[in-house]
C-alpha positions in Angstrom: -28.9 2.1 -41.7 -25.7 4.0 -42.1 -22.3 2.8 -40.5 -22.5 5.9 -38.0 -25.9 4.7 -36.7 -24.9 0.6 -36.6 -24.8 -0.8 -33.0 -23.1 -4.2 -32.5 -25.6 -7.0 -32.0 -25.1 -10.4 -30.6 -22.7 -12.5 -32.4 -20.9 -9.6 -33.7 -17.2 -9.5 -33.4 -15.1 -6.7 -33.6 -11.5 -6.3 -34.0 -9.7 -5.6 -30.4 -13.2 -6.6 -28.4 -14.7 -9.8 -27.2 -17.2 -11.3 -29.2 -20.6 -9.8 -28.4 -22.3 -13.0 -27.7 -19.6 -13.9 -24.8 -18.0 -16.4 -27.1 -14.8 -17.2 -24.7 -17.2 -18.2 -22.0 -15.9 -15.9 -19.3 -17.3 -12.4 -19.7 -20.7 -12.5 -22.1 -19.8 -8.8 -22.9 -20.3 -7.1 -26.1 -17.7 -5.1 -28.7 -18.7 -1.7 -29.4 -16.5 -0.9 -32.3 -13.8 1.1 -30.8 -10.7 0.8 -33.1 -8.8 -2.0 -31.6 -4.6 -2.3 -30.8 -4.2 1.4 -31.0 -2.4 1.7 -27.7 0.4 -0.7 -26.2 1.8 -1.1 -22.4 4.0 2.3 -22.3 1.1 4.0 -24.1 -1.7 3.1 -21.7 0.8 3.8 -18.8 1.2 6.9 -19.6 -2.6 7.6 -20.5 -2.8 6.6 -16.8 -0.3 8.7 -15.5 -1.8 11.9 -17.3 -5.5 11.5 -16.5 -4.1 11.5 -12.6 -2.4 15.1 -13.3 0.4 14.7 -10.9 1.4 18.5 -10.9 -1.7 19.5 -11.2 -3.0 17.5 -8.2 0.1 18.7 -6.0 -0.3 21.9 -6.9 -4.0 21.7 -6.0 -3.8 19.8 -2.7 -0.5 19.6 -1.3 -1.1 22.7 0.7 -4.9 21.5 1.9 -3.6 18.2 2.6 -0.7 19.7 4.8 -3.4 21.9 6.5 -5.2 18.9 7.7 -2.1 16.5 8.9 0.7 18.6 9.3 4.1 17.0 8.7 2.4 13.9 8.4 1.5 14.5 4.7 4.3 11.9 3.2 2.2 9.5 5.7 -1.1 10.2 4.2 0.2 10.1 0.7 1.3 6.4 1.5 -2.0 5.7 3.4 -4.1 7.0 0.2 -2.0 4.7 -2.1 -2.6 1.6 -0.1 -6.2 1.2 -0.8 -5.6 2.3 -4.6 -3.0 -0.2 -4.9 -5.5 -3.3 -3.4 -7.8 -1.7 -5.6 -6.1 -2.1 -8.8 -5.1 -5.6 -8.5 -9.0 -6.0 -8.1 -9.2 -4.3 -11.6 -6.4 -6.2 -13.4 -8.3 -9.2 -12.1 -12.1 -8.4 -13.4 -10.3 -6.6 -16.9 -8.4 -10.1 -17.3 -11.9 -11.9 -17.3 -13.9 -9.3 -19.0 -11.8 -6.6 -20.9 -14.9 -4.4 -21.6 -14.5 -0.4 -21.6 -17.4 -0.3 -19.0 -15.0 -1.3 -16.4 -16.6 -0.6 -13.3 -20.3 -0.4 -14.3 -20.0 -3.7 -16.5 -18.1 -5.4 -13.7 -20.6 -4.5 -11.0 -23.4 -5.3 -13.0 -22.2 -9.1 -13.8 -21.5 -9.0 -9.9 -24.4 -7.4 -8.4 -27.1 -6.8 -10.8 -28.0 -4.1 -13.0 -29.1 -1.3 -10.2 -26.0 -1.6 -8.4 -24.1 -1.5 -11.3 -25.8 1.6 -13.1 -25.1 3.6 -9.7 -21.5 2.5 -10.0 -21.4 3.8 -13.6 -23.2 6.7 -12.5 -20.4 7.4 -9.6 -17.5 7.3 -12.1 -19.5 9.4 -14.7 -20.2 12.0 -12.3 -16.4 12.1 -10.6 -15.0 12.3 -14.0 -17.5 15.7 -14.9 -16.1 17.0 -11.7 -12.4 16.4 -12.3 -13.1 17.5 -15.7 -14.5 20.9 -14.7 -11.4 21.6 -11.7 -8.7 20.4 -14.5 -10.3 23.3 -16.7 -10.6 26.0 -14.1 -6.7 25.2 -13.1 -5.6 24.9 -16.5 -7.1 28.8 -17.2 -5.8 30.1 -14.3 -2.1 28.8 -15.2 -2.9 29.9 -18.9 -3.3 33.8 -17.8 -0.6 33.2 -15.3 2.1 31.7 -17.7 0.8 34.7 -20.3 1.7 37.3 -17.5 4.9 36.0 -16.7 5.8 35.7 -20.3 4.5 39.6 -21.1 5.9 40.6 -18.2 2.6 42.3 -17.3 0.7 41.6 -13.8 -2.4 42.9 -15.9 -2.2 40.2 -18.2 -2.1 37.7 -15.3 -4.9 39.4 -13.6 -7.0 38.8 -16.3 -8.2 35.6 -14.6 -9.4 37.2 -11.6 -12.5 38.3 -14.2 -15.1 35.9 -14.0 -16.4 36.5 -17.8 -12.8 36.1 -18.9 -12.0 32.8 -16.7 -15.5 31.2 -17.7 -14.9 32.1 -21.4 -11.1 30.8 -21.6 -12.4 27.6 -19.7 -15.0 26.8 -22.2 -12.3 27.2 -24.9 -9.8 24.8 -23.3 -12.5 22.3 -22.9 -13.7 22.7 -26.6 -10.1 21.9 -27.6 -9.7 19.2 -25.3 -13.1 17.6 -26.2 -11.9 18.1 -30.0 -8.7 16.1 -29.5 -10.2 13.2 -27.6 -12.9 13.1 -30.3 -10.1 12.1 -32.9 -9.0 8.9 -31.1 -6.4 7.0 -28.9 -3.7 7.8 -31.5 -3.8 11.4 -31.4 -4.3 11.3 -27.8 -1.5 8.9 -27.1 0.9 11.1 -29.2 0.4 14.4 -27.2 0.7 12.5 -24.0 4.3 11.3 -24.3 5.5 15.0 -24.5 3.0 16.3 -21.9 3.9 13.4 -19.2 7.4 13.6 -19.9 7.4 17.4 -19.5 5.7 17.0 -15.7 7.9 14.7 -14.8 11.4 16.4 -15.8 10.0 19.4 -14.2 9.0 17.5 -11.0 12.7 16.3 -10.6 14.0 19.8 -11.0 11.8 21.0 -8.5 12.7 18.3 -6.0 16.4 18.9 -6.4 16.1 22.7 -6.1 13.8 22.6 -3.2 16.2 20.4 -1.4 18.9 22.3 -2.1 17.2 25.4 -0.2 16.5 23.3 2.7 18.3 24.5 5.7 19.9 27.4 3.8 18.0 28.9 1.4 17.6 32.9 2.6 15.3 34.0 5.1 12.2 33.3 3.2 13.1 29.6 3.9 13.4 30.3 7.5 10.6 27.4 8.3 12.6 24.9 6.3 12.4 21.4 8.1 14.9 18.7 8.7 13.7 15.6 7.3 12.2 13.1 10.0 10.9 9.7 9.7 7.9 10.4 11.9 6.6 12.1 8.3 6.0 8.6 7.2 4.0 7.5 10.3 0.3 8.0 10.0 -0.3 7.3 13.7 1.2 10.6 14.2 -1.5 12.7 12.9 -3.3 14.7 15.4 -7.0 13.4 15.0 -8.4 10.5 13.2 -10.7 13.1 11.6 -7.7 15.0 10.3 -6.5 12.0 8.9 -9.8 10.7 7.3 -9.8 14.3 5.5 -6.3 14.3 4.5 -6.9 10.7 3.2 -9.8 11.8 1.1 -7.4 14.4 -0.5 -4.5 12.0 -0.9 -7.4 9.2 -2.9 -8.3 12.3 -4.8 -4.6 12.6 -5.7 -4.4 9.1 -7.2 -7.6 9.1 -9.0 -7.7 8.2 -12.7 -5.2 5.5 -13.0 -8.3 3.5 -14.1 -8.2 5.2 -17.4 -6.0 2.9 -18.9 -8.4 0.0 -18.0 -11.3 1.7 -19.8 -9.3 2.0 -22.9 -9.2 -1.9 -22.7 -10.9 -2.8 -26.0 -8.8 -0.4 -27.8 -5.2 -1.9 -26.2 -2.8 -4.4 -27.5 -3.5 -7.2 -25.6 -6.3 -6.2 -23.9 -6.3 -9.0 -21.1 -3.2 -8.2 -19.4 -2.0 -4.8 -20.8 -4.2 -2.6 -18.9 -3.8 -4.1 -15.7 0.0 -4.2 -16.0 -0.2 -0.6 -17.2 -2.4 0.9 -14.1 0.4 -0.7 -11.6 3.2 0.8 -13.8 1.2 4.2 -13.4 0.5 3.9 -9.5 4.2 3.4 -8.8 5.3 6.4 -11.0 2.5 8.7 -8.9 3.5 7.4 -5.5 7.0 8.1 -6.1 6.7 11.7 -7.7 4.2 12.5 -4.9 6.6 11.4 -1.8 9.7 13.0 -3.4 7.7 16.3 -4.3 6.0 16.1 -0.9 9.0 15.5 1.1 11.4 18.2 -0.7 8.7 20.9 -0.4 8.4 20.4 3.3 12.3 20.1 4.0 12.3 23.5 2.3 9.5 25.4 3.6 8.0 23.5 6.2 4.2 22.9 6.7 3.3 26.2 8.7 0.5 28.5 8.1 2.4 31.5 7.5 4.9 32.7 4.9 6.1 30.0 2.4 4.6 27.6 4.7 2.5 24.6 2.6 -0.7 25.2 4.8 -0.6 28.8 4.4 -4.5 29.4 3.7 -3.6 32.3 1.2 -1.4 30.0 -1.1 -2.8 26.6 -0.1 -5.0 25.9 -3.0 -2.3 26.7 -5.7 1.3 25.9 -3.9 3.4 25.8 -7.0 2.2 29.3 -7.9 3.9 30.4 -4.7 6.8 28.5 -4.5 8.0 28.6 -8.3 9.6 31.5 -7.9 11.5 31.5 -4.6 12.4 27.8 -5.0 13.4 27.8 -9.0 14.0 31.3 -9.5 12.1 33.5 -12.0 13.9 32.0 -15.1 13.2 28.4 -14.2 9.6 28.9 -12.3 8.3 29.5 -15.4 8.6 26.1 -16.4 6.6 25.2 -13.2 4.1 27.2 -14.6 4.1 25.5 -17.8 4.3 22.1 -16.1 0.9 22.8 -14.1 -0.6 24.2 -17.4 0.4 20.8 -19.4 -0.6 18.9 -16.5 -4.0 20.0 -16.3 -4.3 20.3 -20.2 -3.1 16.8 -20.8 -5.4 15.4 -18.2 -8.2 17.1 -19.3 -7.9 15.6 -22.4 -7.4 11.8 -21.1 -10.1 12.4 -18.6 -12.5 12.5 -21.4 -11.4 8.7 -22.0 -13.3 6.8 -19.1 -16.5 9.0 -19.0 -17.0 8.5 -22.7 -16.5 4.8 -22.8 -18.4 4.3 -19.7 -21.1 5.9 -21.4 -20.5 4.0 -24.5 -21.1 0.8 -22.6 -23.8 1.6 -20.8 -25.6 2.9 -23.7 -24.7 -0.3 -25.5 -26.0 -2.6 -22.7 -29.4 -0.2 -23.1 -28.7 1.2 -19.5 -28.6 4.7 -21.2 -30.2 6.0 -24.4 -29.3 4.3 -27.4 -27.7 7.5 -29.2 -24.8 7.4 -26.8 -23.5 4.1 -28.3 -23.0 5.6 -31.9 -19.1 5.1 -32.6 -17.3 7.8 -35.2 -16.7 5.4 -38.3 -13.4 7.2 -38.9 -12.1 7.9 -35.3 -13.5 4.7 -33.9 -14.3 6.8 -30.9 -17.5 7.3 -28.6 -18.2 10.7 -30.6 -21.6 11.5 -29.1 -20.6 10.5 -25.6 -17.4 12.6 -25.7 -19.1 16.0 -26.9 -21.8 15.3 -24.2 -19.3 15.0 -21.7 -17.7 18.2 -23.0 -21.1 20.0 -22.7 -21.6 18.6 -19.4 -18.1 19.7 -18.1 -18.5 23.0 -19.3 -22.1 23.7 -17.8 -21.3 22.1 -14.7 -18.2 24.2 -14.2 -20.0 27.5 -15.1 -22.6 27.2 -12.9 -20.6 26.2 -10.0 -18.3 29.3 -10.4 -21.1 31.7 -10.9 -22.9 30.2 -7.6 -19.8 29.5 -5.3 -16.6 31.0 -4.9 -15.3 28.5 -3.3 -16.3 25.7 -6.2 -12.7 24.2 -6.6 -12.3 23.3 -3.0 -15.5 21.8 -2.3 -15.8 19.9 -5.6 -12.6 18.3 -4.8 -13.8 17.5 -1.2 -17.1 15.9 -2.8 -15.0 14.4 -5.4 -13.5 12.1 -2.8 -16.6 10.6 -1.6 -17.5 9.9 -5.3 -14.2 8.1 -5.9 -14.6 6.0 -2.7 -18.0 5.1 -3.8 -17.5 3.2 -6.9 -13.7 2.2 -6.2 -15.1 0.4 -3.2 -17.9 -0.9 -5.2 -15.7 -2.3 -7.9 -13.6 -4.1 -5.5 -16.2 -5.7 -4.0 -17.6 -6.9 -7.3 -14.1 -8.8 -7.7 -14.2 -10.6 -4.9 -18.0 -11.8 -5.1 -17.6 -12.4 -9.0 -14.8 -14.8 -8.3 -16.1 -16.1 -5.0 -16.2 -19.7 -6.7 -12.6 -19.7 -7.6 -11.0 -18.4 -4.3 -10.0 -21.7 -3.0 -8.5 -22.7 -6.2 -5.3 -21.6 -5.6 -3.4 -19.1 -3.0 -3.2 -16.6 -5.9 -6.8 -16.5 -6.4 -7.4 -15.9 -3.1 -5.2 -13.2 -2.3 -5.3 -11.1 -5.5 -9.4 -11.9 -6.2 -10.4 -12.1 -2.7 -8.3 -11.0 0.2 -6.8 -7.5 -1.6 -10.0 -6.4 -3.2 -12.0 -7.0 0.1 -9.6 -5.1 1.9 -9.1 -2.3 -0.4 -12.7 -1.9 -0.8 -13.0 -1.9 2.8 -10.9 0.7 3.7 -12.4 3.1 1.0 -15.9 2.3 2.4 -14.6 3.3 5.5 -13.1 6.5 4.4 -16.4 6.9 2.8 -18.7 6.4 5.8 -16.2 9.0 7.9 -16.4 11.3 5.2 -20.2 11.6 4.8 -20.2 12.1 8.5 -17.6 14.9 8.9 -19.0 17.0 5.7 -22.2 17.7 7.3 -20.3 19.9 9.4 -20.1 23.6 7.7 -16.5 23.7 8.4 -15.8 20.9 6.4 -14.1 21.9 3.1 -14.3 25.8 2.4 -16.7 26.4 5.0 -19.6 27.4 3.3 -23.3 26.0 3.9 -26.4 25.6 2.8 -29.3 26.1 5.4 -26.7 25.1 7.8 -25.5 22.2 6.1 -21.8 21.7 4.9 -21.8 22.4 1.2 -19.6 19.5 0.3 -22.3 17.4 1.8 -24.7 19.1 -0.6 -22.9 18.7 -3.6 -21.7 15.0 -2.7 -25.1 13.6 -1.7 -27.1 15.5 -4.2 -25.1 14.4 -7.1 -25.8 10.7 -5.9 -29.3 11.3 -5.4 -29.5 12.8 -8.9 -28.0 9.2 -10.4 -31.0 7.6 -8.2 -33.3 9.9 -10.1 -32.0 9.0 -13.6 -32.0 5.8 -13.1 -35.5 5.4 -11.9 -36.1 7.3 -15.0 -34.1 5.0 -17.1 -35.7 2.1 -15.4 -39.3 3.1 -17.2 -37.4 3.7 -20.6 -35.2 0.7 -20.7 -36.7 -2.3 -18.3 -35.2 -5.2 -20.0 -31.3 -4.0 -18.9 -33.0 -3.6 -15.5 -34.9 -6.8 -15.2 -30.9 -8.2 -16.2 -32.0 -9.3 -19.3 -29.5 -7.7 -21.4 -26.1 -8.2 -19.1 -26.5 -10.9 -16.9 -25.5 -11.6 -13.2 -23.5 -14.1 -12.9 -20.2 -16.1 -11.4 -17.7 -17.5 -13.7 -17.3 -20.9 -14.5 -13.8 -22.1 -13.0 -11.2 -21.7 -16.2 -7.5 -22.7 -16.1 -5.1 -20.0 -16.7 -2.6 -19.7 -19.5 
C-alpha cells in the first residue's frame, strides 16, 4: 500500500494530532496525517478573518441589510455578533477537549450520535459550497470591473455581463484557488497576510474619507445623516420580520471565523491556539463592520435613491457605487482591488473547512474512504479539496444558468445553513460537558450558559427564517410553484443531506451504529 493510500488506524500517532486511540482520555478522536505545527496564533487569526472576507461581505450585504432595517443597520451588526461570540466560546471549549479537524461534525457526533452529527457536518459542507460559489462570482465581477478601470474601457468592464465569459472566468478563479489550497497551509498563510492587510488598510481609508464627506461632500451626498446613538438600538427596527431578515444577513457576514478551528490539527498548540484565534478574528470583524457601516451611513444615508445604501439598483454591490464618489477615481480603484482581494483570499481559505470536514467524515467512515487520503508531500486532504472545487464550480454554473438572482437567494439560504450547524454545535457543547457544569463558575458559564444562549438565539433565527422564506417576496422575490425560491434552495439542500445520509448508512453501517466514533460524556479532568 502506498503512502498516498495509507489511512490512520487505531493506535497510530501523527505529529500535531491526537492519538488515534484517544490516548489523552478526553476525546477518543483519530489523527489524520495532516501537517502539524504549520500555523501559529496570528496566522490562525488571519485565516479566520480571511475566510469571512470582510470587504466582500460588506459590499454584498451592506445595502441589503440597510434595505431591511434602515438606519438600525449597525444595531443589527451587533445583534448578529452576539450569538456568534457565544458560539465561539462553545467552539473554544470543545476544541480544548477534542482538537479535531472535523469540528462541528466530530463534536456533535460525540454529543448527540452519528445521525445528528452527520447532518451537522453536511450543513457545514453545503454552506461552504454556497459561500465558495458566491465568492467566486463576486471575485469574477470585480476582476472585470478592475480590468475595465485599468484599461479605461467600459467595454472591458462590460465583459462580466456576458454569461459565458463570466462563468468561464469564475471557473478559472475556482481552479486557481483550489490549486493553492491543495498545496497546504504554509502556502495559504503566506498569501493571506498580504491580502488581509490590504483589506483592512483600504477599509480604514474608506471609513476616513466617508466621514470627511458626511454633511459637506457635495450634492451627491445630500442624503448624508448625522450620527445617532439610536442606530445602535435593535428595538428601533420597524418590525420583527425585518429584524430577523437583517439578522440573517448579519450572521452571514460573520460566518467563516471557525475556519481557524478546522485547521486545529495543523496549528501550534492545537488545544488552545485556534480558540484564541477565533475570538481575535471576531473582534477585528465586528470593529470593521461597525466602523464601515456607520461611516457609509453618515456619508450617503440608508435611503433607496441616489447613493443611498438601500438603493435596489446598487444594494447588492455597494462599493461599486461608492468607490468613485467617496474615494475619487484614483483611490476608488483601490476599493475595487480590495473587494477582489477579499473574495479571492476567502475563496482560497474557505476550502480549508470544507476539505477538512470531509476528511474527518471519511476518516470516521461517515463518507467514502477515498476522501481520507492525505497528500504525502503537502499533507493536505487533496481529493477532498479537489472535489470541493469541482462541486463549487458545478453549483455556481447551474445556479447562474437557472436563476438570474442566484447571488441574493443563495446568500439568504446560506443564513439558514449557518444557523443550523452553529446552533447544533453550541447545543453539543452544553450537552457534552453536562457533567462538568457544576464543577466551577467558569465551566457553568463557558461550557453551559453561553453555548445554550448562543444556540437558542440561532435556533430562533433558523425557525423564523424558515417561516419567512416560504413567502416568494423573501430574498430576490422569485418563486417555484408559488413557494419562495430561498425556501426551495435552503430546505432542498438540507433534504439532499438526508438522502445522502441514508445512502451512506447502507454503505457504512458501522459508523451509524456508533461503533467508529462513540457518543460519550467526558470524565472530569483537572485543567492545567
